[in-house]
C-alpha positions as CSV (number, residue, x, y, z in Angstrom):
1,M,75.9,12.7,6.1
2,V,77.9,12.6,9.3
3,D,81.1,10.8,10.2
4,Q,81.7,8.0,12.7
5,L,78.3,8.2,14.4
6,N,77.5,5.1,16.4
7,G,74.2,3.6,15.2
8,T,73.4,2.0,18.6
9,L,72.7,5.6,19.8
10,F,69.9,5.6,17.2
11,P,67.6,2.8,18.3
12,D,64.6,4.8,16.9
13,G,66.0,8.1,16.0
14,P,68.4,9.8,18.5
15,A,68.3,8.2,21.9
16,D,66.1,10.2,24.3
17,W,68.9,11.5,26.4
18,L,70.8,13.0,23.4
19,H,70.3,16.8,23.1
20,A,69.4,16.8,19.4
21,P,66.0,18.4,18.8
22,N,66.4,19.0,15.1
23,I,67.4,15.5,14.3
24,K,64.7,14.2,16.6
25,A,62.1,16.2,14.7
26,L,63.4,14.8,11.5
27,A,63.2,11.3,12.9
28,E,59.6,11.8,13.8
29,R,58.7,12.2,10.1
30,S,61.2,9.6,8.8
31,V,61.5,5.9,8.2
32,R,64.1,4.9,10.8
33,F,66.2,1.8,10.0
34,R,67.2,0.5,13.4
35,N,69.7,-2.1,12.1
36,S,71.6,-0.3,9.3
37,Y,75.2,-1.3,8.5
38,T,78.1,0.3,6.7
39,A,79.6,-1.7,3.8
40,S,83.0,-1.1,5.4
41,P,83.8,0.4,8.8
42,L,86.3,3.1,7.5
43,C,85.8,6.5,5.9
44,A,86.8,6.2,2.2
45,P,85.7,2.6,1.6
46,G,82.4,3.1,3.5
47,R,81.7,6.3,1.5
48,A,82.6,4.8,-1.9
49,S,80.4,1.8,-1.2
50,F,77.5,4.0,-0.1
51,M,77.8,6.2,-3.2
52,A,78.1,3.3,-5.7
53,G,75.9,0.8,-3.9
54,A,78.8,-1.8,-4.1
55,L,81.2,-3.5,-1.8
56,P,84.9,-2.4,-1.6
57,R,86.0,-5.4,-3.6
58,R,83.9,-4.0,-6.5
59,T,84.8,-0.4,-6.0
60,R,88.5,-1.2,-5.3
61,V,88.4,1.4,-2.5
62,Y,89.8,-0.9,0.1
63,D,91.2,1.7,2.5
64,N,91.6,5.5,3.0
65,A,94.2,5.8,0.2
66,A,92.7,3.7,-2.6
67,E,91.5,5.5,-5.8
68,F,87.8,5.7,-6.4
69,A,87.7,5.2,-10.2
70,S,85.9,7.6,-12.4
71,D,84.1,4.9,-14.4
72,I,82.0,3.8,-11.3
73,P,78.5,5.4,-11.3
74,T,77.4,7.0,-8.1
75,Y,74.0,8.3,-7.0
76,A,75.3,11.7,-8.1
77,H,75.8,10.4,-11.6
78,H,72.4,8.8,-11.7
79,L,70.6,11.9,-10.5
80,R,72.6,14.2,-12.7
81,R,72.0,12.0,-15.8
82,A,68.3,12.3,-15.0
83,G,68.4,16.1,-15.0
84,Y,69.2,17.0,-11.4
85,S,71.7,19.6,-10.4
86,T,74.1,17.9,-8.0
87,C,76.2,19.6,-5.3
88,L,78.5,18.5,-2.6
89,S,79.4,20.5,0.5
90,G,81.9,18.7,2.7
91,K,83.8,15.5,3.1
92,M,83.5,12.5,0.9
93,H,87.2,11.3,1.1
94,F,87.6,10.8,-2.6
95,V,91.1,9.6,-3.4
96,G,92.5,10.2,-6.9
97,P,92.4,13.0,-9.5
98,D,88.6,12.8,-9.8
99,Q,87.3,14.9,-6.9
100,M,83.7,15.2,-8.2
101,H,82.3,11.7,-9.0
102,G,79.1,13.0,-10.5
103,F,78.7,16.2,-8.5
104,E,78.2,19.2,-10.8
105,E,79.4,21.6,-8.1
106,R,81.6,21.2,-5.0
107,L,81.6,24.0,-2.4
108,T,84.4,23.0,-0.1
109,T,87.7,21.0,-0.3
110,D,88.0,17.8,1.7
111,I,89.3,17.6,5.2
112,Y,91.6,14.6,4.4
113,P,94.2,14.1,1.6
114,A,93.3,12.8,-1.8
115,D,96.6,11.0,-2.6
116,F,98.0,7.5,-1.8
117,G,100.0,8.5,1.3
118,W,97.7,6.6,3.7
119,T,98.2,3.2,2.0
120,P,98.6,0.2,4.4
121,D,101.0,-2.6,3.5
122,Y,100.1,-6.2,4.0
123,R,103.7,-7.1,3.3
124,K,104.6,-5.7,6.7
125,P,102.1,-7.1,9.2
126,G,102.2,-5.3,12.5
127,E,103.9,-2.2,11.1
128,R,102.5,0.9,12.8
129,I,102.7,4.2,10.7
130,D,102.7,6.8,13.4
131,W,102.2,9.9,11.3
132,W,98.7,8.9,10.1
133,Y,97.5,5.9,12.2
134,H,95.0,6.5,15.0
135,N,96.4,6.6,18.4
136,M,94.9,6.9,21.9
137,G,95.9,10.6,22.2
138,S,92.4,11.3,21.0
139,V,91.1,9.8,24.2
140,T,93.7,11.2,26.7
141,G,93.4,14.6,25.1
142,A,89.6,14.8,25.2
143,G,88.0,18.0,26.4
144,V,86.8,21.5,25.6
145,A,88.0,23.7,22.7
146,E,86.2,26.6,20.9
147,I,87.9,25.9,17.6
148,S,89.7,22.9,16.1
149,N,90.6,21.6,12.7
150,Q,87.4,19.6,12.6
151,M,85.2,22.4,13.8
152,E,86.6,24.9,11.3
153,Y,85.8,22.4,8.6
154,D,82.2,21.6,9.7
155,D,81.4,25.3,10.2
156,E,82.5,25.8,6.6
157,V,80.4,22.9,5.4
158,A,77.3,24.1,7.1
159,Y,77.7,27.7,6.0
160,N,78.1,26.7,2.3
161,A,75.3,24.1,2.4
162,T,72.9,26.5,4.0
163,R,73.8,29.2,1.6
164,K,73.3,26.8,-1.3
165,I,69.8,25.8,0.0
166,Y,68.8,29.5,0.0
167,D,70.3,29.9,-3.4
168,L,68.3,26.9,-4.7
169,G,65.2,28.3,-3.1
170,R,65.4,31.4,-5.3
171,R,64.2,29.1,-8.2
172,L,66.6,30.6,-10.7
173,D,67.4,27.1,-12.0
174,D,64.3,25.1,-12.9
175,R,66.0,21.7,-12.6
176,P,65.3,19.4,-9.6
177,W,68.3,19.3,-7.3
178,M,70.3,17.1,-4.9
179,L,72.6,18.5,-2.2
180,T,74.9,16.3,-0.1
181,A,76.1,18.0,3.1
182,S,78.8,15.8,4.6
183,F,80.2,16.7,8.0
184,T,83.3,15.3,9.8
185,H,81.9,15.2,13.4
186,P,81.5,13.4,15.7
187,H,84.7,11.8,14.4
188,D,87.6,12.1,16.9
189,P,89.5,14.0,18.3
190,Y,87.0,14.1,21.1
191,V,86.9,17.9,21.5
192,A,83.8,20.0,21.8
193,R,82.7,23.6,22.3
194,K,81.8,24.4,25.9
195,K,78.2,25.2,25.2
196,Y,77.6,21.7,23.9
197,W,80.0,20.1,26.5
198,D,77.9,21.6,29.3
199,L,74.7,19.9,28.0
200,Y,76.1,16.5,29.2
201,E,77.4,17.5,32.7
202,D,75.0,15.0,34.4
203,C,74.9,12.5,31.6
204,D,74.3,8.9,32.7
205,H,76.1,7.4,29.7
206,L,79.7,8.4,30.1
207,A,80.9,4.8,30.8
208,P,80.5,2.2,28.1
209,E,78.0,-0.6,28.7
210,V,80.7,-3.2,28.0
211,P,83.8,-2.4,30.0
212,A,87.3,-3.0,28.7
213,I,88.2,-6.7,28.0
214,P,91.8,-7.7,28.8
215,Y,94.0,-7.7,25.7
216,D,94.8,-11.4,26.0
217,E,91.0,-12.2,26.0
218,Q,90.3,-10.2,22.8
219,D,89.6,-11.8,19.5
220,P,92.6,-11.7,17.1
221,H,91.3,-8.8,15.0
222,S,90.6,-6.7,18.1
223,K,94.2,-7.3,19.2
224,R,95.4,-6.0,15.9
225,I,93.3,-2.9,16.4
226,F,94.7,-2.3,19.9
227,D,98.2,-2.7,18.4
228,A,97.5,-0.4,15.5
229,N,96.2,2.3,17.9
230,N,99.4,2.1,20.0
231,W,97.5,1.3,23.2
232,R,100.6,0.3,25.2
233,D,102.0,3.8,25.2
234,Y,98.9,5.3,26.9
235,D,97.3,4.9,30.3
236,I,93.6,5.3,29.7
237,T,91.7,6.2,32.9
238,D,88.0,6.2,33.6
239,E,88.1,10.0,33.5
240,D,89.6,9.9,30.0
241,I,86.8,7.6,28.8
242,A,84.1,9.8,30.4
243,R,85.6,12.9,28.8
244,S,85.9,11.3,25.4
245,R,82.3,10.1,25.4
246,R,81.0,13.4,26.8
247,A,82.8,15.4,24.0
248,Y,81.4,12.9,21.4
249,F,77.9,13.3,22.6
250,A,78.4,17.1,22.7
251,N,79.5,17.0,19.0
252,I,76.2,15.3,18.1
253,S,74.5,18.4,19.6
254,Y,76.9,20.6,17.6
255,L,75.9,18.8,14.4
256,D,72.2,19.1,15.4
257,D,72.6,22.9,15.4
258,L,74.3,22.9,12.0
259,I,71.7,20.6,10.5
260,G,68.9,22.7,12.1
261,G,70.1,25.7,10.2
262,M,69.9,23.8,6.9
263,L,66.4,22.5,7.7
264,E,65.4,26.1,8.6
265,A,66.6,27.3,5.2
266,L,64.6,24.5,3.5
267,R,61.5,25.4,5.3
268,G,62.0,29.1,4.8
269,T,62.3,28.7,1.0
270,R,59.2,26.5,1.0
271,Q,61.0,23.5,-0.4
272,E,60.5,21.1,2.5
273,D,57.3,19.4,1.3
274,N,58.8,18.1,-2.0
275,T,62.3,17.3,-0.8
276,V,63.6,13.8,0.2
277,I,65.9,14.1,3.3
278,L,68.2,11.3,4.0
279,F,70.4,11.1,7.2
280,L,73.2,8.6,7.7
281,S,76.8,8.0,8.8
282,D,79.7,6.3,7.0
283,H,80.5,4.1,10.0
284,G,80.4,4.2,13.8
285,D,82.7,4.5,16.8
286,M,83.3,1.9,19.5
287,L,83.5,4.6,22.2
288,G,85.5,2.5,24.6
289,A,83.2,-0.5,24.5
290,R,85.3,-3.7,25.1
291,G,88.3,-1.2,25.4
292,L,88.1,-0.5,21.6
293,W,87.9,3.0,20.1
294,F,87.2,4.4,16.7
295,K,86.1,1.9,14.0
296,M,87.8,-0.9,11.8
297,T,85.7,-3.7,13.3
298,F,82.4,-5.3,12.6
299,F,81.2,-5.0,16.2
300,E,78.0,-3.1,16.5
301,G,79.4,0.2,17.7
302,S,81.7,0.4,14.7
303,S,79.6,-1.1,11.9
304,R,76.1,-0.1,12.7
305,V,75.0,3.4,11.6
306,P,72.0,5.6,11.7
307,L,69.9,5.7,8.6
308,M,66.7,7.7,8.2
309,I,64.7,8.8,5.2
310,A,61.9,11.4,5.2
311,A,60.2,11.4,1.8
312,P,56.9,12.8,0.6
313,G,54.2,10.0,0.5
314,V,56.3,7.6,2.7
315,A,54.8,7.2,6.2
316,P,57.2,7.4,9.1
317,R,57.9,4.2,10.9
318,R,60.7,2.1,12.4
319,I,62.1,-0.8,10.4
320,D,64.0,-3.5,12.4
321,A,65.1,-5.6,9.4
322,P,68.9,-5.3,8.7
323,V,69.8,-2.9,5.8
324,S,73.0,-1.5,4.3
325,T,74.2,1.9,3.4
326,M,74.7,0.3,-0.1
327,D,70.9,0.3,-0.4
328,V,70.9,4.1,-0.5
329,T,71.9,4.6,-4.1
330,P,69.3,2.2,-5.7
331,T,66.7,3.7,-3.2
332,L,67.4,7.3,-4.2
333,A,67.1,6.3,-7.8
334,D,63.8,4.5,-7.1
335,L,62.4,7.6,-5.3
336,A,63.4,9.8,-8.3
337,G,62.0,7.4,-10.8
338,I,65.4,6.5,-12.3
339,D,65.8,3.1,-14.0
340,L,69.1,1.4,-12.9
341,T,68.7,-1.7,-15.0
342,E,72.0,-1.0,-16.7
343,V,74.0,-1.1,-13.5
344,L,71.9,-3.1,-11.0
345,P,73.7,-6.5,-11.7
346,W,76.9,-4.8,-10.6
347,T,75.6,-3.4,-7.4
348,D,75.3,-5.0,-3.9
349,G,72.5,-2.7,-2.7
350,E,68.8,-3.4,-2.6
351,L,65.7,-1.2,-2.9
352,L,64.4,-0.1,0.5
353,L,60.9,1.0,-0.5
354,P,59.6,-2.6,-0.9
355,L,61.3,-3.5,2.4
356,I,59.6,-0.5,4.1
357,E,56.2,-2.0,3.1
358,T,57.0,-5.6,4.2
359,G,59.5,-5.1,7.0
360,V,61.3,-8.2,5.8
361,R,64.7,-8.8,4.1
362,D,65.5,-12.2,2.7
363,T,69.1,-11.6,1.9
364,P,72.0,-11.0,4.3
365,V,73.6,-7.6,4.7
366,L,77.3,-7.8,3.5
367,M,80.4,-6.1,4.9
368,E,84.1,-6.1,4.0
369,Y,87.2,-4.7,5.6
370,A,90.7,-4.7,4.2
371,A,92.5,-1.6,5.6
372,E,94.8,-0.7,8.5
373,A,94.8,-3.0,11.5
374,S,94.0,-6.0,9.2
375,Y,96.6,-8.4,7.9
376,A,94.1,-9.9,5.4
377,P,90.6,-9.1,4.3
378,L,87.7,-9.6,6.7
379,V,84.1,-10.2,5.6
380,G,80.9,-10.1,7.6
381,L,77.2,-11.0,7.3
382,R,74.2,-9.8,9.2
383,S,71.3,-12.2,8.6
384,G,68.2,-11.9,10.7
385,A,69.4,-11.8,14.3
386,Y,72.8,-13.3,13.5
387,K,76.1,-11.7,12.6
388,Y,79.0,-13.8,11.2
389,V,82.6,-12.6,10.7
390,H,85.2,-14.5,8.6
391,C,88.9,-13.9,8.1
392,E,91.3,-16.5,6.7
393,L,93.7,-15.7,9.6
394,D,91.2,-16.1,12.5
395,P,88.6,-18.4,14.0
396,P,85.1,-17.3,12.9
397,L,82.8,-15.2,15.0
398,L,79.0,-15.8,15.3
399,F,76.7,-13.7,17.5
400,D,73.0,-13.9,18.2
401,L,72.2,-10.1,18.5
402,D,68.7,-10.7,19.9
403,A,70.0,-12.7,22.8
404,D,73.4,-11.1,23.0
405,P,73.3,-7.5,21.7
406,D,76.8,-6.8,23.3
407,E,78.4,-9.6,21.3
408,L,80.0,-11.2,24.2
409,E,79.4,-14.9,23.4
410,N,80.9,-16.3,20.2
411,L,78.7,-19.1,19.1
412,A,80.7,-20.3,16.1
413,A,82.0,-23.4,17.9
414,H,78.9,-24.0,20.0
415,P,77.3,-27.4,19.2
416,D,73.8,-25.9,19.3
417,H,74.7,-23.4,16.6
418,A,76.8,-25.7,14.4
419,A,74.3,-25.8,11.6
420,R,73.9,-22.1,11.4
421,A,77.7,-21.5,11.6
422,A,78.1,-24.0,8.8
423,E,75.4,-22.4,6.7
424,M,77.0,-18.9,7.1
425,A,80.5,-20.3,6.4
426,A,79.1,-21.9,3.2
427,F,77.6,-18.6,2.1
428,V,81.0,-16.9,2.6
429,A,82.8,-19.5,0.6
430,D,80.3,-19.2,-2.2
431,R,80.2,-15.4,-2.2
432,W,83.9,-14.6,-1.7
433,D,87.1,-16.0,-3.1
434,M,89.2,-14.9,-0.1
435,T,92.5,-15.9,-1.7
436,A,91.8,-13.8,-4.8
437,F,90.4,-10.9,-2.6
438,D,93.7,-10.9,-0.6
439,A,95.8,-10.9,-3.7
440,E,93.8,-8.0,-5.2
441,V,94.3,-5.9,-2.1
442,R,98.1,-6.6,-2.0
443,Q,98.5,-5.8,-5.6
444,S,96.6,-2.5,-5.2
445,Q,98.7,-1.6,-2.1
446,A,102.0,-2.4,-3.9
447,R,101.1,-0.3,-7.0
448,R,100.1,2.6,-4.9
449,H,103.3,2.6,-2.8
450,V,105.3,2.9,-6.0
451,V,103.1,5.7,-7.5
452,Y,103.1,7.7,-4.2
453,D,106.9,7.5,-3.9
454,A,107.3,8.6,-7.5
455,L,104.9,11.5,-7.3
456,R,106.5,12.9,-4.1
457,N,109.9,12.9,-5.8
458,G,110.4,16.3,-7.4
459,S,107.6,18.8,-8.1
460,Y,104.4,17.8,-6.3
461,Y,101.0,18.4,-7.9
462,P,98.3,17.4,-5.3
463,W,94.9,16.1,-6.3
464,D,93.2,18.0,-3.4
465,F,90.0,19.8,-4.6
466,Q,90.4,23.6,-4.9
467,P,87.1,25.4,-4.5
468,L,86.7,28.2,-7.0
469,Q,85.1,31.4,-5.8
470,K,84.1,33.6,-8.8
471,A,84.1,36.9,-7.1
472,S,83.0,38.7,-10.3
473,E,79.8,36.7,-10.3
474,R,78.9,37.3,-6.6
475,Y,76.7,40.0,-5.1
476,M,76.5,43.1,-7.4
477,R,78.9,43.7,-10.3
478,N,78.7,46.2,-13.1
479,H,77.9,43.7,-15.9
480,M,74.6,43.1,-14.0
481,D,71.3,45.0,-13.7
482,L,70.9,46.0,-10.0
483,N,67.1,45.9,-10.3
484,V,67.1,42.4,-11.8
485,L,69.7,41.2,-9.3
486,E,67.8,42.4,-6.2
487,E,64.5,40.9,-7.5
488,N,66.2,37.5,-8.3
489,K,68.1,37.3,-5.0
490,R,65.0,37.8,-2.9
491,Y,62.8,34.9,-1.9
492,P,59.9,34.9,-1.2
493,R,59.3,37.7,-3.7
494,G,56.8,40.6,-3.2
495,E,55.7,39.8,0.4
């Protein structure tokens, strides 16, 4: 899993001009879902929905500071219950005291806080919280660095994940296994190592295909995103945009190297042929299109994500039908032969294997957003070629993505599309009680503000995961037999 990777750069695996040989090789043997969407275009809600197969309104992970409850089964629970060892290396943005959510082992801490400090407040529309909100400094500060907070983290994630694959390859545990390696790149800040930066010196894609739209011509939610990102305090130049995009592309190449090391370990330990490999992102990044950056919107750059599955016995191909990251959990269970009858009525995901065979999806893909830069929840549908966005505060949006892939013409009030707009509005009204949804979000926010203030008064006990390194069980120690140790730690053995 990667973070904030724009799915439009993966029309059929990585775009040809991206320097990503390892991910391209993986794509060649994968089912590639061209139109895959996050359940919510923000880290924590998108990840909770992907793990549980359910929308944020069901998980109650509305934003980046909402607790992911321990009683919600995830794909890690399902696989572990079926006998798999389950391990996480990297980011999953769990909020709350449960920092495992079905993983038996966790190799790293998270890169972001586990408490309620990043809670938005619908009672204060327009409030900007400078110490944790995005700002455009990520764009004006784009460039080269050999180390950063994000790089330090992903270097650690890759090291631990690769070491774990070698350890699993020794076959000292006879259980089947699942490893989630979750990176924080290419999430901003847009800073990259020079060797990757140099790969894109002559890149033809350093300007967005859709240039900035004047603020007054933006839709209401996009205006709220501009305001939340503090755009008025920054003068964004064409050079800033080009450097930001260049660093973003460079970090895809950085990830490709890290992922390549993991795949090499899998091949070297002869586990590749019976291992399902899934590649996806939690959400995308607008990358300057329309003048927007980061996520928080249902426009394609933010809500569309790469999704690829390489599985034994599943022929590689491209699927154009819309799918959701919420489909991952039931699909992993299906691939592993796990019966989800007990929880399927609670989920919003669908099985992808039947869709792979038919190429057709009869139900719309659903999305929700109720976090920073919103003043009330937004919901979205992708059905066939059409995308529909509803918020109680705003006029609706309707786009024909076949005819208008850049989403420049809102058809919601167009007479020729009145029937479709009415049909999709009726679906929203039937599927969501928006008044109740809004009240639930506001209640959650208010409770968390009280709890956070209380827990920061006096002694502070953080929920951040603390990785445990048992030094006395590593390498050679005197309660071990050196001969047995050396034999067990070697793989392949006797060659």
